KOLFITI-988821 format. One record per residue (C-alpha): x, y, z; residue in one letter; residue number from 1. Coordinates in steps of 0.1 Angstrom, whole numbers, padded with zeros to 4 digits. Example, Ala and Ser with C-alpha at 12.3 -4.5 7.8 and 13.67 -1.06 7.14 Angstrom:
BEGIN
KESE    px    py    pz code pos
KESE  0123 -0045  0078    A   1
KESE  0137 -0011  0071    S   2
This chain:
BEGIN
KESE    px    py    pz code pos
KESE  0635  0838  1918    M   1
KESE  0625  0860  1888    S   2
KESE  0645  0861  1856    H   3
KESE  0647  0889  1831    N   4
KESE  0640  0879  1796    L   5
KESE  0665  0884  1768    T   6
KESE  0651  0896  1735    Y   7
KESE  0668  0889  1702    E   8
KESE  0665  0921  1683    V   9
KESE  0668  0920  1645    N  10
KESE  0684  0953  1636    F  11
KESE  0678  0961  1599    R  12
KESE  0688  0991  1578    V  13
KESE  0687  0999  1540    R  14
KESE  0719  1014  1527    V  15
KESE  0733  1021  1492    D  16
KESE  0768  1008  1498    T  17
KESE  0799  1013  1477    K  18
KESE  0822  0985  1467    P  19
KESE  0842  0972  1496    G  20
KESE  0819  0988  1522    E  21
KESE  0802  0969  1550    V  22
KESE  0775  0981  1574    V  23
KESE  0780  0980  1612    C  24
KESE  0760  0988  1643    I  25
KESE  0775  1005  1674    V  26
KESE  0758  1015  1707    G  27
KESE  0761  1022  1744    D  28
KESE  0762  0986  1755    T  29
KESE  0793  0963  1757    P  30
KESE  0777  0940  1732    R  31
KESE  0774  0969  1707    L  32
KESE  0810  0981  1714    G  33
KESE  0803  1009  1739    S  34
KESE  0803  1035  1711    W  35
KESE  0838  1023  1699    N  36
KESE  0836  1016  1661    P  37
KESE  0864  0991  1664    K  38
KESE  0842  0970  1686    K  39
KESE  0811  0974  1666    A  40
KESE  0791  0945  1651    L  41
KESE  0791  0939  1614    Q  42
KESE  0757  0934  1597    L  43
KESE  0750  0910  1568    S  44
KESE  0732  0915  1535    R  45
KESE  0699  0898  1536    D  46
KESE  0694  0898  1498    G  47
KESE  0667  0925  1496    H  48
KESE  0676  0953  1471    H  49
KESE  0658  0983  1456    N  50
KESE  0667  1018  1442    D  51
KESE  0675  1030  1478    D  52
KESE  0701  1003  1484    G  53
KESE  0702  0969  1499    E  54
KESE  0691  0957  1533    T  55
KESE  0716  0947  1560    W  56
KESE  0706  0930  1593    S  57
KESE  0719  0913  1624    R  58
KESE  0702  0898  1655    C  59
KESE  0715  0910  1688    V  60
KESE  0704  0898  1722    K  61
KESE  0692  0926  1746    I  62
KESE  0678  0922  1781    P  63
KESE  0642  0932  1783    E  64
KESE  0648  0959  1810    L  65
KESE  0677  0975  1791    Q  66
KESE  0672  1007  1770    N  67
KESE  0697  1008  1741    V  68
KESE  0711  1037  1722    N  69
KESE  0727  1029  1689    Y  70
KESE  0738  1041  1654    R  71
KESE  0745  1025  1621    F  72
KESE  0777  1033  1601    F  73
KESE  0794  1022  1569    C  74
KESE  0831  1013  1568    G  75
KESE  0859  0992  1553    R  76
KESE  0874  0964  1574    I  77
KESE  0910  0955  1572    F  78
KESE  0924  0922  1584    E  79
KESE  0950  0922  1612    A  80
KESE  0983  0932  1597    Q  81
KESE  1003  0909  1619    H  82
KESE  0996  0873  1630    E  83
KESE  0998  0881  1667    D  84
KESE  0971  0907  1665    E  85
KESE  0935  0896  1673    E  86
KESE  0918  0929  1663    A  87
KESE  0909  0942  1628    C  88
KESE  0912  0978  1618    D  89
KESE  0882  0997  1604    I  90
KESE  0879  1029  1584    I  91
KESE  0846  1047  1590    V  92
KESE  0834  1060  1557    T  93
KESE  0800  1073  1567    R  94
KESE  0780  1073  1599    W  95
KESE  0747  1085  1613    E  96
KESE  0756  1118  1630    A  97
KESE  0722  1131  1642    N  98
KESE  0727  1147  1676    L  99
KESE  0705  1120  1693    Q 100
KESE  0712  1084  1686    P 101
KESE  0686  1058  1677    R 102
KESE  0670  1042  1708    R 103
KESE  0650  1011  1716    I 104
KESE  0633  0997  1747    S 105
KESE  0624  0961  1742    P 106
KESE  0601  0958  1772    L 107
KESE  0581  0989  1763    A 108
KESE  0579  0983  1725    Y 109
KESE  0576  0946  1719    C 110
KESE  0545  0925  1724    T 111
KESE  0539  0889  1719    K 112
KESE  0515  0896  1690    E 113
KESE  0536  0920  1669    N 114
KESE  0574  0928  1671    C 115
KESE  0580  0935  1634    Q 116
KESE  0585  0970  1621    V 117
KESE  0599  0984  1589    G 118
KESE  0635  0986  1577    V 119
KESE  0654  1017  1588    A 120
KESE  0667  1043  1563    E 121
KESE  0703  1050  1569    F 122
KESE  0709  1083  1586    G 123
KESE  0672  1092  1588    K 124
KESE  0651  1090  1620    Y 125
KESE  0631  1112  1643    D 126
KESE  0622  1134  1613    G 127
KESE  0659  1143  1607    K 128
KESE  0686  1130  1584    K 129
KESE  0723  1136  1589    R 130
KESE  0751  1115  1575    I 131
KESE  0787  1126  1582    D 132
KESE  0820  1114  1568    G 133
KESE  0844  1094  1590    G 134
KESE  0876  1105  1608    W 135
KESE  0910  1089  1614    L 136
KESE  0904  1059  1636    T 137
KESE  0940  1048  1634    G 138
KESE  0948  1051  1597    Q 139
KESE  0969  1079  1581    T 140
KESE  0957  1100  1551    E 141
KESE  0981  1111  1524    I 142
KESE  0972  1138  1500    R 143
KESE  0987  1151  1468    L 144
KESE  0978  1187  1458    H 145
KESE  0982  1199  1422    L 146
KESE  0979  1236  1416    Y 147
KESE  0996  1266  1401    N 148
KESE  1001  1249  1367    N 149
KESE  1020  1219  1380    P 150
KESE  1025  1200  1347    L 151
KESE  1055  1210  1325    H 152
KESE  1061  1191  1293    F 153
KESE  1093  1199  1275    W 154
KESE  1082  1196  1239    K 155
KESE  1063  1225  1225    T 156
KESE  1035  1204  1210    R 157
KESE  1029  1188  1244    H 158
KESE  1026  1222  1261    Q 159
KESE  0996  1233  1241    S 160
KESE  0976  1202  1251    Q 161
KESE  0955  1195  1282    S 162
KESE  0959  1164  1303    Y 163
KESE  0940  1140  1325    S 164
KESE  0958  1128  1357    V 165
KESE  0951  1094  1372    K 166
KESE  0965  1086  1407    C 167
KESE  0968  1049  1416    T 168
KESE  0980  1036  1450    P 169
KESE  1008  1010  1451    M 170
KESE  1014  0987  1481    D 171
KESE  1052  0985  1484    L 172
KESE  1051  0954  1505    R 173
KESE  1050  0938  1470    Y 174
KESE  1081  0958  1459    R 175
KESE  1101  0926  1452    D 176
KESE  1080  0918  1421    C 177
KESE  1080  0954  1411    L 178
KESE  1117  0950  1406    M 179
KESE  1112  0922  1380    D 180
KESE  1135  0925  1349    D 181
KESE  1104  0924  1327    D 182
KESE  1095  0957  1310    D 183
KESE  1058  0952  1319    E 184
KESE  1048  0953  1356    V 185
KESE  1030  0922  1367    S 186
KESE  0993  0928  1377    Q 187
KESE  1001  0909  1409    D 188
KESE  1024  0937  1419    C 189
KESE  0998  0965  1414    M 190
KESE  0980  0956  1446    V 191
KESE  0965  0987  1463    T 192
KESE  0968  0993  1500    Q 193
KESE  0937  0974  1510    G 194
KESE  0903  0981  1496    P 195
KESE  0904  1019  1501    V 196
KESE  0904  1037  1467    P 197
KESE  0920  1070  1458    V 198
KESE  0894  1098  1458    E 199
KESE  0899  1131  1440    A 200
KESE  0883  1166  1438    A 201
KESE  0889  1200  1422    V 202
KESE  0883  1223  1450    L 203
KESE  0880  1256  1433    N 204
KESE  0862  1249  1400    G 205
KESE  0826  1247  1392    S 206
KESE  0829  1209  1386    K 207
KESE  0839  1179  1407    D 208
KESE  0839  1199  1439    N 209
KESE  0831  1169  1461    D 210
KESE  0855  1140  1466    F 211
KESE  0847  1110  1445    H 212
KESE  0864  1080  1430    E 213
KESE  0883  1087  1398    Q 214
KESE  0872  1079  1363    D 215
KESE  0891  1053  1344    R 216
KESE  0914  1079  1329    Y 217
KESE  0916  1102  1359    G 218
KESE  0906  1139  1361    M 219
KESE  0912  1167  1336    I 220
KESE  0936  1194  1349    Y 221
KESE  0929  1229  1336    E 222
KESE  0948  1261  1343    D 223
KESE  0939  1276  1377    G 224
KESE  0925  1243  1391    D 225
KESE  0933  1231  1426    Y 226
KESE  0933  1193  1423    M 227
KESE  0935  1170  1453    V 228
KESE  0941  1132  1454    F 229
KESE  0938  1114  1488    K 230
KESE  0942  1079  1501    A 231
KESE  0943  1062  1535    Q 232
KESE  0964  1034  1549    A 233
KESE  0972  1019  1583    F 234
KESE  1008  1013  1572    E 235
KESE  1016  1045  1552    P 236
KESE  1053  1036  1551    E 237
KESE  1044  1011  1523    F 238
KESE  1020  1034  1504    L 239
KESE  1033  1048  1471    G 240
KESE  1015  1063  1440    F 241
KESE  1017  1061  1403    T 242
KESE  1006  1092  1384    L 243
KESE  0995  1085  1348    D 244
KESE  0990  1112  1322    F 245
KESE  0966  1111  1293    Y 246
KESE  0960  1136  1265    V 247
KESE  0926  1152  1268    N 248
KESE  0906  1158  1236    N 249
KESE  0876  1180  1244    P 250
KESE  0860  1175  1209    S 251
KESE  0863  1137  1210    A 252
KESE  0832  1116  1204    S 253
KESE  0818  1093  1231    P 254
KESE  0839  1061  1235    G 255
KESE  0871  1080  1227    Y 256
KESE  0901  1064  1245    V 257
KESE  0926  1091  1257    P 258
KESE  0962  1086  1247    K 259
KESE  0985  1075  1275    H 260
KESE  1017  1096  1272    V 261
KESE  1036  1092  1305    G 262
KESE  1038  1084  1341    Y 263
KESE  1056  1093  1374    A 264
KESE  1062  1074  1406    Y 265
KESE  1058  1089  1441    V 266
KESE  1075  1067  1468    L 267
KESE  1070  1070  1506    P 268
KESE  1107  1077  1510    V 269
KESE  1102  1109  1491    N 270
KESE  1074  1123  1513    I 271
KESE  1085  1120  1550    K 272
KESE  1075  1153  1565    E 273
KESE  1040  1164  1574    S 274
KESE  1039  1187  1544    K 275
KESE  1062  1196  1516    G 276
KESE  1066  1203  1479    T 277
KESE  1082  1179  1454    K 278
KESE  1091  1178  1418    T 279
KESE  1094  1145  1399    F 280
KESE  1102  1136  1363    P 281
KESE  1075  1124  1340    I 282
KESE  1087  1094  1320    S 283
KESE  1073  1087  1285    G 284
KESE  1062  1053  1273    L 285
KESE  1098  1047  1261    K 286
KESE  1110  1053  1297    H 287
KESE  1127  1086  1288    R 288
KESE  1119  1118  1307    P 289
KESE  1094  1140  1288    I 290
KESE  1086  1166  1315    G 291
KESE  1081  1171  1352    Q 292
KESE  1053  1174  1377    I 293
KESE  1054  1196  1409    T 294
KESE  1029  1189  1437    F 295
KESE  1024  1196  1473    E 296
KESE  1018  1167  1497    Y 297
KESE  1001  1165  1531    L 298
KESE  1003  1137  1556    I 299
KESE  0976  1136  1582    I 300
KESE  0981  1112  1611    K 301
KESE  0955  1101  1637    P 302
KESE  0957  1118  1671    M 303
KESE  0984  1103  1694    F 304
KESE  0970  1085  1725    N 305
KESE  0935  1098  1720    H 306
KESE  0906  1083  1701    E 307
KESE  0871  1094  1694    C 308
KESE  0839  1074  1695    N 309
KESE  0804  1076  1681    M 310
KESE  0784  1087  1712    E 311
KESE  0778  1123  1700    V 312
KESE  0791  1147  1674    S 313
KESE  0786  1185  1670    Y 314
KESE  0807  1187  1639    A 315
KESE  0777  1195  1617    Q 316
KESE  0754  1208  1644    H 317
KESE  0742  1244  1642    W 318
KESE  0706  1256  1650    K 319
KESE  0700  1276  1618    R 320
KESE  0667  1290  1631    Q 321
KESE  0686  1307  1659    R 322
KESE  0693  1344  1656    R 323
KESE  0728  1354  1643    P 324
KESE  0753  1350  1672    V 325
KESE  0774  1380  1684    D 326
KESE  0810  1371  1688    V 327
KESE  0835  1392  1708    G 328
KESE  0867  1397  1688    H 329
KESE  0896  1387  1711    R 330
KESE  0871  1394  1739    G 331
KESE  0864  1432  1739    M 332
KESE  0884  1438  1707    G 333
KESE  0918  1448  1694    T 334
KESE  0939  1467  1720    S 335
KESE  0970  1473  1698    Y 336
KESE  0971  1492  1665    A 337
KESE  0993  1517  1646    E 338
KESE  0967  1543  1656    S 339
KESE  0953  1548  1691    S 340
KESE  0918  1555  1679    A 341
KESE  0889  1532  1690    R 342
KESE  0910  1505  1708    L 343
KESE  0894  1481  1732    A 344
KESE  0894  1493  1768    P 345
KESE  0909  1460  1781    V 346
KESE  0940  1442  1768    R 347
KESE  0930  1417  1741    E 348
KESE  0930  1380  1745    N 349
KESE  0931  1381  1783    T 350
KESE  0907  1367  1809    I 351
KESE  0895  1402  1818    A 352
KESE  0887  1410  1781    S 353
KESE  0869  1378  1775    L 354
KESE  0850  1380  1807    S 355
KESE  0840  1416  1799    E 356
KESE  0826  1405  1766    A 357
KESE  0806  1377  1783    A 358
KESE  0792  1402  1808    S 359
KESE  0779  1423  1779    H 360
KESE  0759  1395  1763    G 361
KESE  0784  1380  1738    A 362
KESE  0773  1345  1727    D 363
KESE  0808  1335  1717    F 364
KESE  0842  1350  1721    V 365
KESE  0869  1346  1694    E 366
KESE  0905  1342  1704    F 367
KESE  0938  1328  1691    D 368
KESE  0957  1298  1704    V 369
KESE  0993  1287  1698    Q 370
KESE  1019  1267  1716    L 371
KESE  1048  1278  1738    T 372
KESE  1083  1263  1736    K 373
KESE  1073  1238  1763    D 374
KESE  1042  1229  1743    L 375
KESE  1015  1246  1764    V 376
KESE  0985  1260  1745    P 377
KESE  0983  1297  1752    V 378
KESE  0960  1326  1740    V 379
KESE  0978  1352  1720    Y 380
KESE  0972  1367  1685    H 381
KESE  1007  1375  1671    D 382
KESE  1034  1350  1662    F 383
KESE  1060  1374  1679    H 384
KESE  1063  1393  1711    V 385
KESE  1086  1421  1722    A 386
KESE  1107  1416  1753    L 387
KESE  1121  1445  1774    T 388
KESE  1159  1445  1775    L 389
KESE  1184  1468  1791    R 390
KESE  1214  1480  1771    K 391
KESE  1249  1474  1783    K 392
KESE  1264  1502  1804    R 393
KESE  1233  1522  1800    K 394
KESE  1200  1526  1818    D 395
KESE  1181  1527  1785    D 396
KESE  1156  1500  1778    L 397
KESE  1147  1487  1744    Q 398
KESE  1123  1461  1729    L 399
KESE  1135  1429  1712    F 400
KESE  1113  1409  1689    K 401
KESE  1111  1371  1697    V 402
KESE  1089  1343  1684    P 403
KESE  1063  1332  1709    V 404
KESE  1072  1296  1702    R 405
KESE  1108  1302  1714    D 406
KESE  1097  1310  1750    L 407
KESE  1083  1288  1777    T 408
KESE  1051  1295  1795    L 409
KESE  1070  1305  1826    E 410
KESE  1091  1329  1806    Q 411
KESE  1061  1345  1788    L 412
KESE  1043  1350  1821    Q 413
KESE  1073  1362  1841    A 414
KESE  1091  1385  1816    L 415
KESE  1080  1420  1808    K 416
KESE  1065  1417  1774    T 417
KESE  1050  1441  1749    H 418
KESE  1031  1439  1716    H 419
KESE  1054  1442  1686    V 420
KESE  1035  1473  1674    I 421
KESE  1047  1491  1706    E 422
KESE  1083  1488  1692    M 423
KESE  1076  1519  1670    S 424
KESE  1054  1539  1694    Q 425
KESE  1080  1551  1720    N 426
KESE  1060  1535  1749    K 427
KESE  1070  1538  1785    D 428
KESE  1092  1508  1791    L 429
KESE  1091  1509  1829    N 430
KESE  1099  1473  1839    I 431
KESE  1088  1479  1875    D 432
KESE  1051  1480  1867    T 433
KESE  1032  1447  1871    V 434
KESE  0997  1442  1856    D 435
KESE  0969  1426  1875    A 436
KESE  0966  1388  1869    A 437
KESE  0933  1391  1849    E 438
KESE  0949  1414  1823    I 439
KESE  0982  1395  1820    Q 440
KESE  0989  1383  1785    P 441
KESE  0993  1346  1777    F 442
KESE  0966  1329  1797    P 443
KESE  0965  1292  1790    T 444
KESE  0937  1276  1771    L 445
KESE  0929  1255  1801    R 446
KESE  0925  1286  1823    Q 447
KESE  0899  1299  1799    L 448
KESE  0879  1267  1801    F 449
KESE  0880  1268  1839    Q 450
KESE  0873  1305  1846    S 451
KESE  0848  1318  1820    L 452
KESE  0810  1315  1821    D 453
KESE  0802  1280  1808    P 454
KESE  0774  1294  1787    H 455
KESE  0799  1315  1767    L 456
KESE  0808  1298  1734    G 457
KESE  0844  1297  1722    F 458
KESE  0855  1304  1686    N 459
KESE  0891  1291  1688    I 460
KESE  0913  1303  1660    E 461
KESE  0943  1279  1658    I 462
KESE  0973  1299  1648    K 463
KESE  0997  1284  1623    Y 464
KESE  1023  1301  1602    S 465
KESE  1014  1305  1565    M 466
KESE  1033  1315  1534    Q 467
KESE  1025  1349  1520    L 468
KESE  1022  1356  1483    K 469
KESE  1056  1373  1484    S 470
KESE  1071  1339  1494    G 471
KESE  1079  1348  1531    T 472
KESE  1063  1330  1561    F 473
KESE  1045  1347  1590    E 474
KESE  1069  1328  1612    S 475
KESE  1099  1308  1600    E 476
KESE  1106  1271  1609    H 477
KESE  1073  1266  1626    Y 478
KESE  1062  1235  1645    N 479
KESE  1055  1201  1629    E 480
KESE  1018  1201  1620    R 481
KESE  1006  1168  1634    N 482
KESE  1022  1170  1668    A 483
KESE  1012  1207  1671    Y 484
KESE  0975  1201  1664    L 485
KESE  0974  1169  1686    D 486
KESE  0984  1189  1716    I 487
KESE  0959  1217  1711    I 488
KESE  0930  1193  1702    L 489
KESE  0937  1170  1731    K 490
KESE  0935  1200  1755    E 491
KESE  0902  1210  1740    I 492
KESE  0887  1175  1740    L 493
KESE  0897  1168  1776    E 494
KESE  0887  1202  1791    H 495
KESE  0860  1218  1770    A 496
KESE  0832  1201  1790    G 497
KESE  0797  1213  1780    K 498
KESE  0810  1244  1763    R 499
KESE  0799  1252  1728    R 500
KESE  0829  1254  1706    L 501
KESE  0839  1261  1670    V 502
KESE  0875  1257  1656    L 503
KESE  0888  1279  1628    S 504
KESE  0920  1286  1610    C 505
KESE  0933  1305  1579    F 506
KESE  0953  1275  1569    D 507
KESE  0930  1252  1549    P 508
KESE  0952  1222  1556    D 509
KESE  0950  1228  1593    V 510
KESE  0912  1229  1589    C 511
KESE  0913  1195  1571    T 512
KESE  0935  1180  1598    M 513
KESE  0913  1192  1626    C 514
KESE  0883  1178  1608    R 515
KESE  0899  1144  1604    L 516
KESE  0917  1141  1637    K 517
KESE  0884  1144  1657    Q 518
KESE  0847  1141  1652    N 519
KESE  0833  1161  1681    V 520
KESE  0837  1198  1673    Y 521
KESE  0829  1218  1641    P 522
KESE  0856  1235  1620    V 523
KESE  0853  1266  1598    T 524
KESE  0877  1280  1573    L 525
KESE  0889  1316  1577    L 526
KESE  0892  1335  1544    T 527
KESE  0910  1368  1538    M 528
KESE  0891  1375  1506    G 529
KESE  0899  1402  1481    V 530
KESE  0913  1432  1500    T 531
KESE  0941  1457  1499    A 532
KESE  0944  1458  1537    L 533
KESE  0969  1429  1540    W 534
KESE  0992  1409  1518    E 535
KESE  0973  1378  1506    P 536
KESE  0984  1343  1514    Y 537
KESE  1000  1320  1488    M 538
KESE  0972  1294  1492    D 539
KESE  0944  1302  1466    I 540
KESE  0918  1285  1488    R 541
KESE  0918  1316  1511    T 542
KESE  0915  1342  1483    H 543
KESE  0877  1343  1476    T 544
KESE  0845  1333  1492    I 545
KESE  0834  1309  1464    P 546
KESE  0867  1290  1465    V 547
KESE  0866  1288  1503    G 548
KESE  0830  1276  1503    A 549
KESE  0838  1249  1477    N 550
KESE  0867  1238  1499    F 551
KESE  0846  1237  1531    A 552
KESE  0819  1217  1515    R 553
KESE  0843  1191  1500    A 554
KESE  0861  1187  1533    E 555
KESE  0829  1184  1554    G 556
KESE  0835  1216  1574    L 557
KESE  0806  1234  1592    L 558
KESE  0811  1266  1572    G 559
KESE  0834  1295  1564    I 560
KESE  0844  1326  1583    N 561
KESE  0848  1354  1558    V 562
KESE  0860  1390  1556    H 563
KESE  0830  1413  1557    T 564
KESE  0844  1436  1530    E 565
KESE  0836  1409  1504    D 566
KESE  0800  1406  1516    L 567
KESE  0793  1443  1515    L 568
KESE  0807  1444  1479    K 569
KESE  0785  1414  1469    D 570
KESE  0757  1405  1493    P 571
KESE  0745  1377  1470    T 572
KESE  0774  1356  1483    L 573
KESE  0756  1351  1515    I 574
KESE  0728  1332  1499    K 575
KESE  0751  1313  1477    K 576
KESE  0771  1300  1507    V 577
KESE  0739  1292  1527    K 578
KESE  0725  1273  1497    D 579
KESE  0755  1250  1498    M 580
KESE  0745  1240  1534    G 581
KESE  0773  1259  1551    L 582
KESE  0771  1284  1579    I 583
KESE  0786  1319  1573    L 584
KESE  0803  1340  1600    I 585
KESE  0820  1373  1591    C 586
KESE  0848  1394  1606    W 587
KESE  0866  1426  1599    G 588
KESE  0867  1463  1605    E 589
KESE  0834  1468  1587    D 590
KESE  0817  1450  1615    N 591
KESE  0825  1478  1639    H 592
KESE  0795  1497  1625    D 593
KESE  0760  1494  1639    A 594
KESE  0744  1498  1605    N 595
KESE  0765  1471  1589    N 596
KESE  0758  1447  1618    I 597
KESE  0720  1452  1614    T 598
KESE  0723  1449  1576    Y 599
KESE  0743  1417  1577    L 600
KESE  0720  1401  1602    K 601
KESE  0690  1409  1580    Q 602
KESE  0709  1393  1550    Q 603
KESE  0712  1360  1569    G 604
KESE  0747  1357  1582    V 605
KESE  0750  1332  1611    D 606
KESE  0773  1353  1632    G 607
KESE  0794  1384  1634    L 608
KESE  0828  1389  1650    I 609
KESE  0834  1425  1662    Y 610
KESE  0852  1447  1687    D 611
KESE  0837  1466  1717    R 612
KESE  0806  1446  1719    I 613
KESE  0793  1468  1748    S 614
KESE  0789  1497  1724    E 615
KESE  0763  1481  1701    F 616
KESE  0732  1478  1723    G 617
KESE  0720  1457  1752    T 618
KESE  0720  1420  1746    K 619
KESE  0719  1387  1765    E 620
KESE  0737  1355  1758    N 621
KESE  0714  1335  1735    V 622
KESE  0724  1301  1750    F 623
KESE  0716  1313  1785    K 624
KESE  0682  1326  1774    M 625
KESE  0674  1293  1757    E 626
KESE  0683  1273  1787    K 627
KESE  0662  1295  1811    E 628
KESE  0633  1293  1787    S 629
KESE  0634  1256  1785    K 630
KESE  0638  1252  1822    L 631
KESE  0607  1273  1827    R 632
KESE  0588  1251  1803    L 633
KESE  0600  1219  1821    L 634
KESE  0588  1234  1854    K 635
KESE  0554  1243  1839    D 636
KESE  0551  1208  1826    M 637
KESE  0559  1195  1861    G 638
KESE  0590  1176  1849    L 639
KESE  0613  1193  1873    I 640
KESE  0605  1209  1907    S 641
KESE  0598  1246  1910    S 642
KESE  0626  1249  1935    S 643
KESE  0652  1238  1910    S 644
KESE  0679  1265  1904    R 645
KESE  0678  1282  1871    S 646
KESE  0707  1290  1849    S 647
KESE  0710  1324  1865    S 648
KESE  0729  1309  1893    G 649
KESE  0766  1306  1896    S 650
KESE  0788  1294  1868    D 651
KESE  0795  1262  1888    S 652
KESE  0758  1255  1891    D 653
KESE  0753  1260  1854    A 654
KESE  0781  1236  1846    G 655
KESE  0773  1208  1871    S 656
KESE  0735  1207  1876    S 657
KESE  0721  1173  1883    S 658
KESE  0707  1151  1856    E 659
KESE  0672  1156  1870    R 660
KESE  0675  1194  1869    E 661
KESE  0693  1196  1836    S 662
KESE  0675  1201  1803    P 663
KESE  0674  1172  1778    P 664
KESE  0706  1164  1759    R 665
KESE  0695  1183  1728    E 666
KESE  0693  1215  1749    I 667
KESE  0728  1212  1765    M 668
KESE  0757  1191  1752    P 669
KESE  0771  1163  1773    R 670
KESE  0797  1171  1799    L 671
KESE  0821  1146  1784    T 672
KESE  0831  1146  1747    S 673
KESE  0827  1116  1726    S 674
KESE  0864  1110  1728    C 675
KESE  0884  1088  1752    Y 676
KESE  0920  1081  1760    N 677
KESE  0933  1050  1743    A 678
KESE  0965  1031  1751    S 679
KESE  0964  1012  1718    S 680
KESE  0953  1023  1683    P 681
KESE  0941  0988  1674    R 682
KESE  0910  0973  1690    K 683
KESE  0889  0943  1682    E 684
KESE  0860  0950  1658    L 685
KESE  0838  0922  1670    D 686
KESE  0841  0902  1703    R 687
KESE  0820  0871  1707    S 688
KESE  0799  0878  1738    R 689
KESE  0766  0863  1750    S 690
KESE  0740  0885  1766    M 691
KESE  0719  0863  1789    V 692
KESE  0701  0868  1822    D 693
KESE  0717  0863  1856    A 694
KESE  0708  0826  1856    A 695
KESE  0723  0822  1822    G 696
KESE  0696  0799  1808    N 697
KESE  0667  0821  1798    V 698
KESE  0659  0817  1760    P 699
KESE  0657  0847  1738    A 700
KESE  0626  0861  1721    R 701
KESE  0630  0873  1686    K 702
KESE  0617  0905  1670    F 703
KESE  0628  0933  1647    S 704
KESE  0633  0970  1654    L 705
KESE  0647  0998  1633    Q 706
KESE  0640  1032  1647    A 707
KESE  0642  1054  1677    S 708
KESE  0613  1050  1702    H 709
C-alpha cells in the first residue's frame, strides 16, 4: 500500500508591521482556513529585521500531491469577548489583493537536495504588487466628521486662534472607575477598545489626505477642512470618545508643547442612528463650558448574515492598458426630459434599453438601483414616480407624485406609472394601454443579472437621498443606511456571477460603506463638480474633482466618476487624477458629442458614459473581443480543442462553459464571488488540526517556500 508524503512547508514573509499587528496566512485548504481570515494561521516573528521590516514564519504540513493557493495578511487579533466563546475576532488591516493568489506545489518544487528559497516580500509576487486595506469582518466602524467650521469658542480671543483636535477612544466597560470622585481620571480607566487606534485624515486639503495614526497633540483644523476620525470595535455599544483641544502656534520653535485648553466627551448613547449631526459643549480645564463643537457621525456595520473571504478581489482591479470603455447611460440614454429633443428611442433603465445598448457594442451599461417598500432592489432613476388617478365624479385623469420607496414591487409593476416630468407635459393618460414586458419600468436587479449578456459590464449607481445646499433633501425620511445597503449588496454578491461590475454613488458615505462592507467589487465616487445645471449637494466632497479624488484615494476606492464639464474646462485634471493611481470615468451632456468623446479618450479617461450609443460609430464589446482573442490563442497553442465553442455562442454558453474550455482565471472572473453566507459573525481564528496521510503515520519532510510557482 502506497502512502503520500506530507511536507512541512515553512512559509516566510517580510513585513513592516505596525504596533499591535500580527501576520497571518490563509489559503484554499482547511488547514489554511479555506480563505476565511477568521480561521487563518498566525505566523511568528523569527527575529530577522532590516529596513524592509521583520520576517514572520510558520511551518504548515501539506500533502505532497496537493497544490495550495494562499495569501498573507496583516491584522489585529482580539480575544474572545465572552468566556463561552472559543473563537477570536480579527480585524484585517492589510492583505495581499493581487488577482491571483500565491501558489505552491510541494511535489513539483521540492527536491531532497534543496528546498530552501528566499523570504517573500509582502504583497509582491509574479511581478506584481498589490496591497489593499481590510473590510468589516464583524467589527463596526464609527466615524466623526468635522467640517464647515465646527469649532465655536465663546471668548473673542479664543476665536482668532487655530486649534489641534485629538480624538481618543474610551472603553466604557470601565465606566465605573470613570465615575470616581477624584478630579483626575485614573489611567486604568482610559483603556481603549482593544489595540485598534483612532486614525485621522483631512480629505480635502493638500496635507494628511491618507488615514494615519494621530500625532501626540492631534491634527490642526483649518477653515475649509474636512477632518475625519475613525475607530473600529466589535462591541460599539461601549465605545466612546474624548476630544481634546490644543492651541496651535504656527511660529513655535521645535519642541513647543501646545497648550491644552479644553475637552468634550462623545458617548455611545448620543450616537445611535447610522448617521446624524450632534453639538456638544467644550469644557475648559476648570470644568466650565468655553464653547461647543458640532460634528457629523457615521456608523458602519458589517453586512448582516453575509461575510466575505480572501479568495479573490476585484476592488482595485482595472486593466489600465485597455482602451477606454464605452458605457451606455441608463442603457440607450435618457428618455424623459423637459424638451423632447434627442431623447433615447427606448424607455430608460428597462431591459429593452439595456439590451439595445449591449447589441450596439457597449462595454458597460450604467443604471440606478433603489429599494421598494417591500425591500426589493429595482432599477429606476428618480426618487419619485407619478401614478395615474381618476378624479371623483369625473372621467378626468391626473398624475400624483409618490416616492418609489412607498410602493411595493407588485404595485410599481401593476399600476400605471409615469415619469414625474410628464406631470407638466399634458401627456395622454390613457390607462388602458399596456407596455410590452421588456419596456416596462422597474425591472428588478436580479432580472438584469439573469437576462442580459454576461459579457456586458454593470456600472450600478446606488441611489440614496442626499441633502442639497438649500437644506432640502432629494427624498425625505429615507431608509436606514446600513440595512438599505446590506440588501442591495447581498443581491449583487449572490447573483452577479462572472459579470464585471462597478458600484458608484454621489453620496461619499455610501461609497465608504460599500467599500467596507464587502471586498469583492470596486467602488467609485460620483461627483457633480462645478456647474450651473443643478443645485449642488451640501457635502463638499462632491463639489470638485480634486476634493473627490483625495477622498477616493483615502478611502481605497477604485476611482472617481466625474462631470465632463469640469474636464473640458481643465483637461489637466485627467492626468492629476491618474497620477494618484485612480481610474477616471466621466458623464454628462457634453459626452453626447462625437468630438468630445474622441478628445477625452485621447486625453486618457478610462471610460465615458453617454446616451444613444448606437449613434457614435460601430463598436464591439471589449470583453467579448478579449475573450475570443484569448480563446483563439489557446486553440493555437493546443491547450483547448478546436471544436470548443467560442464566446460568440449563446449567453448561457458564455456564462457556463466548462473549466477545460474556459480561459484562465485572470481572463474571466470566477463564477462565485469571494463571499459566503455565514450563520455566525464569530469564527475560530486557528483550529488545531493535523494534516497527515491516510495511514496517519507518515513523517513530514521540512522545507521553505515563499512565492507562487
